[in-house]
LOROPA-420020 format. One record per atom (N, C-alpha, C): residue number from 0; residue in three letters; atom name; x, y negated, z negated. Coordinates in steps of 0.001 Angstrom, whole numbers. Atoms other than C-alpha are relative to their C-alpha. Example, Ala and Ser with C-alpha at 12.3 -4.5 7.8 and 13.67 -1.06 7.14 Angstrom:
# residues 2
nr,rest,atom,X,Y,Z
0,ala,N,890,1190,0
0,ala,CA,12300,4500,-7800
0,ala,C,900,-1200,0
1,ser,N,-820,1190,60
1,ser,CA,13670,1060,-7140
1,ser,C,-770,-1090,-730
END
This chain:
# residues 117
nr,rest,atom,X,Y,Z
0,met,N,249,-123,1414
0,met,CA,-167613,-12938,129581
0,met,C,-1251,856,-204
1,leu,N,1142,-860,280
1,leu,CA,-169961,-10355,128142
1,leu,C,-1100,-791,-688
2,leu,N,1129,648,664
2,leu,CA,-173416,-11302,126984
2,leu,C,138,115,-1504
3,lys,N,-3,-52,1458
3,lys,CA,-173637,-12191,123343
3,lys,C,-1127,916,-451
4,val,N,1050,-827,587
4,val,CA,-175595,-9794,121200
4,val,C,-1038,-940,-588
5,leu,N,1080,850,480
5,leu,CA,-178937,-11445,120613
5,leu,C,-672,639,-1202
6,his,N,663,-519,1191
6,his,CA,-180752,-11105,117337
6,his,C,-1330,-698,-194
7,gly,N,1257,540,490
7,gly,CA,-184263,-11593,116073
7,gly,C,-847,-707,1020
8,lys,N,959,765,-774
8,lys,CA,-186476,-14272,117504
8,lys,C,513,-319,1409
9,lys,N,-573,353,-1304
9,lys,CA,-184133,-15303,120319
9,lys,C,-45,1202,942
10,his,N,34,-1217,-808
10,his,CA,-183847,-11725,121572
10,his,C,-1437,298,430
11,trp,N,1409,-264,-291
11,trp,CA,-187616,-11255,121355
11,trp,C,-507,-943,1081
12,leu,N,432,977,-993
12,leu,CA,-188213,-14469,123331
12,leu,C,604,285,1376
13,tyr,N,-638,-333,-1277
13,tyr,CA,-185693,-13529,126052
13,tyr,C,-656,1219,637
14,his,N,605,-1217,-527
14,his,CA,-187238,-10084,126402
14,his,C,-1401,-295,540
15,arg,N,1345,343,-471
15,arg,CA,-190782,-11513,126697
15,arg,C,68,-884,1237
16,phe,N,-156,881,-1161
16,phe,CA,-189607,-14205,129118
16,phe,C,379,807,1240
17,ser,N,-366,-831,-1150
17,ser,CA,-187972,-11590,131354
17,ser,C,-1191,829,470
18,thr,N,1213,-730,-375
18,thr,CA,-191235,-9615,131277
18,thr,C,-943,-899,784
19,ile,N,877,953,-687
19,ile,CA,-193224,-12694,132287
19,ile,C,507,-278,1413
20,leu,N,-567,223,-1325
20,leu,CA,-190843,-13318,135197
20,leu,C,-61,1256,873
21,phe,N,-21,-1258,-742
21,phe,CA,-190716,-9654,136186
21,phe,C,-1366,356,574
22,phe,N,1339,-432,-396
22,phe,CA,-194482,-9112,136408
22,phe,C,-435,-547,1367
23,pro,N,416,472,-1333
23,pro,CA,-195285,-11450,139367
23,pro,C,935,482,1110
24,leu,N,-928,-516,-1014
24,leu,CA,-192143,-10283,141170
24,leu,C,-314,1453,340
25,ala,N,391,-1390,-259
25,ala,CA,-193242,-6663,140777
25,ala,C,-1247,40,877
26,leu,N,1200,69,-839
26,leu,CA,-196660,-7549,142210
26,leu,C,358,-432,1420
27,trp,N,-429,464,-1317
27,trp,CA,-194974,-9426,145055
27,trp,C,633,1128,799
28,ile,N,-699,-1034,-762
28,ile,CA,-192719,-6504,146009
28,ile,C,-957,1125,405
29,ile,N,993,-1025,-357
29,ile,CA,-195605,-4010,145902
29,ile,C,-840,-478,1174
30,tyr,N,824,543,-1077
30,tyr,CA,-197763,-6260,148073
30,tyr,C,811,-146,1286
31,ser,N,-836,253,-1172
31,ser,CA,-194941,-7218,150415
31,ser,C,388,1295,716
32,leu,N,-374,-1274,-617
32,leu,CA,-193811,-3641,150976
32,leu,C,-1216,731,570
33,ser,N,1207,-638,-544
33,ser,CA,-197404,-2531,151547
33,ser,C,-364,-549,1375
34,leu,N,267,596,-1303
34,leu,CA,-197543,-4853,154569
34,leu,C,872,589,1107
35,ile,N,-891,-600,-996
35,ile,CA,-194716,-2975,156298
35,ile,C,-697,1244,552
36,pro,N,756,-1117,-567
36,pro,CA,-196318,-536,158741
36,pro,C,624,1373,-263
37,glu,N,-705,-1260,242
37,glu,CA,-193685,2146,158278
37,glu,C,1325,-322,-673
38,ile,N,-1239,250,736
38,ile,CA,-190818,2284,155787
38,ile,C,1132,757,695
39,thr,N,-1177,-550,-681
39,thr,CA,-187843,2884,158050
39,thr,C,1182,-900,-321
40,his,N,-1202,793,238
40,his,CA,-184282,1666,157800
40,his,C,-65,-1322,757
41,glu,N,63,1219,-822
41,glu,CA,-184803,-827,160620
41,glu,C,-1006,-1004,-564
42,asn,N,1011,899,570
42,asn,CA,-187990,-2234,159076
42,asn,C,465,-611,-1317
43,met,N,-486,529,1276
43,met,CA,-186347,-2596,155677
43,met,C,1095,-1041,218
44,val,N,-1035,993,-320
44,val,CA,-183360,-4401,157203
44,val,C,-662,-1294,469
45,leu,N,725,1191,-453
45,leu,CA,-185763,-6770,158972
45,leu,C,-696,-698,-1168
46,trp,N,701,574,1143
46,trp,CA,-187725,-7258,155746
46,trp,C,965,-770,-901
47,ile,N,-987,672,861
47,ile,CA,-184623,-8100,153683
47,ile,C,632,-1187,713
48,ser,N,-617,1083,-774
48,ser,CA,-183340,-10348,156486
48,ser,C,-800,-1290,-41
49,arg,N,797,1223,151
49,arg,CA,-186166,-12808,155855
49,arg,C,436,-699,-1293
50,thr,N,-545,755,1125
50,thr,CA,-184902,-15536,153538
50,thr,C,-858,59,-1265
51,pro,N,778,-82,1252
51,pro,CA,-187872,-15594,151086
51,pro,C,100,1379,-654
52,asn,N,-117,-1350,555
52,asn,CA,-187664,-11805,150688
52,asn,C,1366,212,-637
53,tyr,N,-1360,-129,534
53,tyr,CA,-183903,-11963,150160
53,tyr,C,124,-723,-1346
54,ile,N,-100,789,1233
54,ile,CA,-184200,-14694,147515
54,ile,C,-803,653,-1125
55,leu,N,833,-602,1037
55,leu,CA,-187097,-13058,145640
55,leu,C,532,1358,-441
56,leu,N,-577,-1292,358
56,leu,CA,-185449,-9631,145777
56,leu,C,1246,-184,-864
57,ser,N,-1174,299,826
57,ser,CA,-182229,-11129,144383
57,ser,C,-411,-360,-1419
58,ile,N,497,374,1324
58,ile,CA,-184156,-12696,141523
58,ile,C,-545,1222,-726
59,leu,N,555,-1215,596
59,leu,CA,-185981,-9406,140924
59,leu,C,1108,909,-528
60,ile,N,-1117,-834,441
60,ile,CA,-182680,-7524,140695
60,ile,C,607,-553,-1293
61,ile,N,-610,619,1179
61,ile,CA,-181226,-9979,138189
61,ile,C,-922,132,-1221
62,ile,N,936,-36,1127
62,ile,CA,-184352,-10127,136021
62,ile,C,-227,1421,-490
63,ser,N,250,-1380,439
63,ser,CA,-184987,-6372,136019
63,ser,C,1226,592,-693
64,ala,N,-1207,-487,665
64,ala,CA,-181356,-5618,135148
64,ala,C,136,-619,-1392
65,arg,N,-66,670,1309
65,arg,CA,-181472,-8179,132326
65,arg,C,-1051,574,-957
66,his,N,1052,-585,815
66,his,CA,-184764,-6758,131062
66,his,C,424,1390,-498
67,phe,N,-539,-1319,366
67,phe,CA,-183195,-3280,131090
67,phe,C,1027,-145,-1122
68,gln,N,-1058,203,989
68,gln,CA,-180202,-4560,129125
68,gln,C,-585,-374,-1350
69,leu,N,610,417,1265
69,leu,CA,-182364,-6243,126497
69,leu,C,-749,1148,-672
70,gly,N,742,-1130,562
70,gly,CA,-184563,-3173,126055
70,gly,C,911,1061,-582
71,ile,N,-946,-1000,502
71,ile,CA,-181645,-778,125685
71,ile,C,711,-520,-1252
72,gln,N,-643,580,1176
72,gln,CA,-180005,-3169,123210
72,gln,C,-886,167,-1233
73,val,N,925,-179,1132
73,val,CA,-183114,-3022,120996
73,val,C,42,1442,-486
74,ile,N,-48,-1418,374
74,ile,CA,-183043,779,121049
74,ile,C,1293,307,-748
75,leu,N,-1284,-247,662
75,leu,CA,-179344,840,120154
75,leu,C,39,-621,-1394
76,glu,N,9,659,1307
76,glu,CA,-179825,-1653,117320
76,glu,C,-882,735,-1001
77,asp,N,931,-695,894
77,asp,CA,-182715,363,115921
77,asp,C,491,1376,-430
78,tyr,N,-288,-1407,262
78,tyr,CA,-181217,3846,116091
78,tyr,C,1457,348,-264
79,ile,N,-1409,-280,323
79,ile,CA,-177440,3529,115665
79,ile,C,359,-825,-1229
80,ser,N,-227,707,1257
80,ser,CA,-176593,2678,112088
80,ser,C,1451,-452,-189
81,thr,N,-1405,378,122
81,thr,CA,-172793,2535,112391
81,thr,C,267,-1221,877
82,ile,N,-168,1269,-717
82,ile,CA,-171988,-1043,113364
82,ile,C,1053,107,1096
83,lys,N,-1076,-132,-981
83,lys,CA,-168760,-130,115159
83,lys,C,-498,698,1266
84,phe,N,522,-728,-1160
84,phe,CA,-170489,2414,117426
84,phe,C,-1094,-808,699
85,arg,N,1094,780,-577
85,arg,CA,-173545,204,117915
85,arg,C,550,-1140,859
86,asp,N,-584,1098,-761
86,asp,CA,-171425,-2763,119007
86,asp,C,691,500,1266
87,phe,N,-650,-581,-1181
87,phe,CA,-169420,-537,121352
87,phe,C,-1030,328,1078
88,tyr,N,1023,-390,-970
88,tyr,CA,-172558,838,123013
88,tyr,C,-729,-1208,576
89,ile,N,628,1214,-511
89,ile,CA,-174123,-2602,123296
89,ile,C,910,-670,1028
90,lys,N,-943,559,-973
90,lys,CA,-170982,-3876,125026
90,lys,C,43,840,1271
91,leu,N,31,-889,-1156
91,leu,CA,-171047,-830,127299
91,leu,C,-1249,-246,845
92,val,N,1242,293,-725
92,val,CA,-174678,-1530,128218
92,val,C,104,-1348,704
93,asn,N,-198,1297,-647
93,asn,CA,-173745,-5155,128940
93,asn,C,844,138,1254
94,ile,N,-846,-230,-1179
94,ile,CA,-171008,-3988,131314
94,ile,C,-812,685,1096
95,ile,N,841,-692,-974
95,ile,CA,-173455,-1630,133009
95,ile,C,-1002,-969,620
96,tyr,N,941,1013,-488
96,tyr,CA,-175960,-4500,133295
96,tyr,C,657,-848,1084
97,tyr,N,-684,823,-995
97,tyr,CA,-173447,-6711,135084
97,tyr,C,338,807,1257
98,phe,N,-387,-848,-1125
98,phe,CA,-172275,-3841,137277
98,phe,C,-1203,302,903
99,leu,N,1183,-326,-796
99,leu,CA,-175780,-2817,138386
99,leu,C,-550,-1229,721
100,ala,N,476,1229,-636
100,ala,CA,-176863,-6394,139053
100,ala,C,928,-402,1140
101,phe,N,-983,351,-1026
101,phe,CA,-173654,-7056,140985
101,phe,C,-136,918,1222
102,leu,N,145,-937,-1118
102,leu,CA,-174038,-3893,143090
102,leu,C,-1276,-255,789
103,gly,N,1258,284,-678
103,gly,CA,-177665,-4675,143868
103,gly,C,72,-1258,845
104,leu,N,-122,1255,-746
104,leu,CA,-176880,-8229,144899
104,leu,C,938,138,1194
105,ile,N,-929,-231,-1113
105,ile,CA,-173930,-7136,147038
105,ile,C,-685,792,1107
106,ala,N,667,-843,-992
106,ala,CA,-176057,-4483,148757
106,ala,C,-974,-807,852
107,ile,N,953,741,-812
107,ile,CA,-178822,-6841,149784
107,ile,C,657,-1177,725
108,ala,N,-727,1069,-692
108,ala,CA,-176358,-9641,150641
108,ala,C,639,534,1280
109,lys,N,-581,-603,-1199
109,lys,CA,-174609,-7283,153055
109,lys,C,-1050,163,1087
110,ile,N,1078,-147,-976
110,ile,CA,-177943,-6593,154736
110,ile,C,-416,-1366,520
111,tyr,N,476,1334,-384
111,tyr,CA,-179031,-10248,154751
111,tyr,C,997,-699,931
112,phe,N,-1000,685,-795
112,phe,CA,-175766,-11567,156157
112,phe,C,532,856,1148
113,gly,N,-367,-862,-1113
113,gly,CA,-175346,-8610,158535
113,gly,C,1412,530,-53
114,val,N,-1366,-501,142
114,val,CA,-172040,-7362,157156
114,val,C,-2,1495,319
115,gln,N,-134,-1410,-388
115,gln,CA,-171040,-4063,158758
115,gln,C,1299,562,-566
116,leu,N,-1228,-667,455
116,leu,CA,-168569,-1604,157291
116,leu,C,562,858,1103
END
């Protein structure tokens, strides 16, 4: 099911809440990646293979994709006056949100669980 279009106070609260959750995760990923001596494919696979990194990275993907979706929805609501087009584009952004979050989670799950193609 697609996300409902949020309005007013509820939308504002969700957007601020996603920002509050995103900020410490962004600091964590910057700090955590700075500890890696060299950014190579092997080191990144080892980094993602650690359970805390996998869990926090999964949360970061979900929250950042949701934050993106909420921000784009505000822009669409503000600048597209035709309701039919606005609703279409908001639904399209919701689909993109789910798709990007799903792809990100699948990508790191494949690394974490060692799935080879």
